[in-house]
Backbone as CSV, one residue per row, in Angstrom:
resi,resn,N_x,N_y,N_z,CA_x,CA_y,CA_z,C_x,C_y,C_z
1,MET,27.159,-51.282,54.076,27.485,-51.352,52.672,28.187,-52.682,52.431
2,PHE,27.867,-53.281,51.331,28.442,-54.568,50.967,29.311,-54.385,49.732
3,ARG,30.398,-55.130,49.661,31.274,-55.069,48.497,31.333,-56.430,47.840
4,GLY,31.564,-56.410,46.548,31.705,-57.660,45.810,30.360,-58.211,45.381
5,ARG,30.400,-59.383,44.827,29.165,-60.009,44.356,28.350,-60.474,45.551
6,MET,27.103,-60.052,45.584,26.220,-60.392,46.701,24.940,-60.997,46.157
7,ILE,24.406,-61.923,46.883,23.093,-62.479,46.587,22.099,-61.658,47.392
8,SER,20.996,-61.254,46.764,20.044,-60.377,47.453,19.523,-60.996,48.744
9,LYS,19.399,-62.305,48.784,18.940,-62.973,50.007,19.925,-62.732,51.153
10,GLU,21.231,-62.766,50.853,22.244,-62.507,51.878,22.125,-61.090,52.429
11,VAL,21.924,-60.129,51.546,21.778,-58.733,51.971,20.558,-58.591,52.867
12,ASP,19.429,-59.135,52.441,18.202,-59.047,53.233,18.375,-59.699,54.603
13,GLU,19.035,-60.854,54.651,19.266,-61.536,55.929,20.139,-60.703,56.858
14,GLN,21.169,-60.072,56.328,22.051,-59.250,57.155,21.332,-58.022,57.702
15,VAL,20.495,-57.397,56.888,19.735,-56.231,57.350,18.776,-56.642,58.458
16,ILE,18.114,-57.763,58.303,17.197,-58.255,59.343,17.972,-58.574,60.619
17,ASN,19.165,-59.152,60.490,19.995,-59.433,61.665,20.347,-58.154,62.418
18,VAL,20.697,-57.102,61.688,21.021,-55.821,62.329,19.797,-55.263,63.036
19,GLN,18.639,-55.333,62.390,17.407,-54.843,63.018,17.122,-55.610,64.301
20,ASN,17.214,-56.917,64.253,16.926,-57.738,65.431,17.936,-57.497,66.552
21,ARG,19.191,-57.355,66.193,20.244,-57.171,67.187,20.100,-55.834,67.912
22,ASN,19.651,-54.791,67.220,19.583,-53.454,67.803,18.184,-53.042,68.234
23,SER,17.208,-53.909,68.102,15.826,-53.522,68.393,15.605,-53.164,69.859
24,SER,16.384,-53.723,70.768,16.197,-53.405,72.186,16.702,-52.007,72.535
25,CYS,17.479,-51.395,71.667,18.045,-50.068,71.933,17.108,-48.935,71.541
26,PHE,16.079,-49.229,70.784,15.214,-48.183,70.253,13.758,-48.549,70.475
27,ASP,12.931,-47.501,70.643,11.497,-47.732,70.810,10.884,-48.307,69.541
28,LEU,11.347,-47.814,68.402,10.755,-48.234,67.137,11.845,-48.357,66.090
29,ILE,11.970,-49.509,65.535,12.809,-49.706,64.354,11.880,-50.249,63.285
30,PRO,11.579,-49.421,62.286,10.656,-49.890,61.246,11.180,-51.143,60.556
31,SER,10.273,-52.022,60.238,10.670,-53.253,59.557,10.496,-53.130,58.050
32,ILE,10.373,-51.920,57.586,10.232,-51.686,56.153,11.633,-51.572,55.570
33,VAL,12.034,-52.579,54.859,13.370,-52.614,54.280,13.241,-52.857,52.791
34,LYS,13.898,-52.023,52.021,13.930,-52.213,50.579,15.387,-52.252,50.164
35,SER,15.711,-53.176,49.336,17.079,-53.247,48.842,17.050,-53.380,47.328
36,SER,18.090,-52.880,46.738,18.224,-52.946,45.293,19.675,-53.291,44.991
37,ILE,19.872,-54.313,44.218,21.226,-54.750,43.905,21.410,-54.718,42.395
38,CYS,22.463,-54.052,41.986,22.821,-53.993,40.567,24.310,-54.286,40.476
39,ASP,24.659,-55.389,39.860,26.077,-55.745,39.780,26.727,-55.284,38.482
40,ILE,26.049,-54.412,37.753,26.613,-53.864,36.520,27.202,-52.494,36.849
41,PRO,28.517,-52.334,36.762,29.130,-51.052,37.118,28.825,-49.976,36.081
42,PRO,28.852,-48.713,36.495,28.676,-47.620,35.544,29.776,-47.657,34.483
43,ARG,29.488,-47.078,33.345,30.443,-47.068,32.242,31.763,-46.444,32.690
44,GLY,32.840,-47.116,32.407,34.166,-46.621,32.745,34.658,-47.034,34.126
45,LEU,33.812,-47.672,34.915,34.212,-48.118,36.251,34.201,-49.638,36.310
46,SER,34.968,-50.194,37.232,35.062,-51.651,37.306,34.155,-52.263,38.363
47,MET,33.514,-51.428,39.199,32.699,-51.970,40.279,31.505,-51.062,40.551
48,ALA,30.398,-51.677,40.918,29.214,-50.929,41.330,29.137,-50.944,42.856
49,SER,28.394,-50.012,43.426,28.244,-49.927,44.875,26.772,-49.781,45.216
50,THR,26.389,-50.274,46.378,25.005,-50.174,46.832,24.984,-49.454,48.165
51,PHE,24.070,-48.514,48.316,23.906,-47.776,49.566,22.521,-48.053,50.094
52,PHE,22.402,-48.250,51.387,21.080,-48.406,51.966,20.991,-47.541,53.204
53,SER,19.787,-47.059,53.470,19.592,-46.191,54.628,18.204,-46.401,55.199
54,ASN,18.001,-45.867,56.356,16.720,-45.945,57.039,15.953,-44.674,56.722
55,SER,14.897,-44.768,55.943,14.148,-43.576,55.553,13.412,-42.947,56.723
56,ALA,13.187,-43.706,57.800,12.518,-43.137,58.973,13.392,-42.077,59.626
57,SER,14.692,-42.181,59.452,15.596,-41.227,60.085,15.554,-39.856,59.431
58,ILE,15.062,-39.759,58.216,15.004,-38.462,57.546,13.580,-37.969,57.359
59,GLN,12.618,-38.645,57.974,11.230,-38.244,57.784,10.961,-36.841,58.316
60,GLU,11.646,-36.425,59.388,11.447,-35.079,59.939,11.862,-34.019,58.924
61,MET,12.966,-34.262,58.211,13.406,-33.317,57.198,12.356,-33.175,56.102
62,PHE,11.795,-34.280,55.645,10.764,-34.209,54.613,9.515,-33.515,55.138
63,ARG,9.190,-33.732,56.394,8.023,-33.084,56.988,8.219,-31.567,56.997
64,ARG,9.427,-31.105,57.380,9.699,-29.663,57.404,9.692,-29.082,55.996
65,MET,10.205,-29.814,55.032,10.212,-29.324,53.653,8.799,-29.202,53.113
66,ASN,7.920,-30.063,53.562,6.540,-30.064,53.086,5.740,-28.897,53.655
67,GLU,6.165,-28.368,54.807,5.415,-27.280,55.449,5.609,-25.954,54.779
């Protein structure tokens, strides 16, 4: 998670760095990365937040829900 004003290029570079750094620990780390940055906070709040996750980690849950 990143705080403060971020440039989307910086976020993408950091995610790629994490993938490259940890790729030797796992058989497969998908290179499908999507990021969305919105620096406009919700009404009544002073800051917005961005969450990112690996959708491959929850694919089993979706598979079970689909059955």
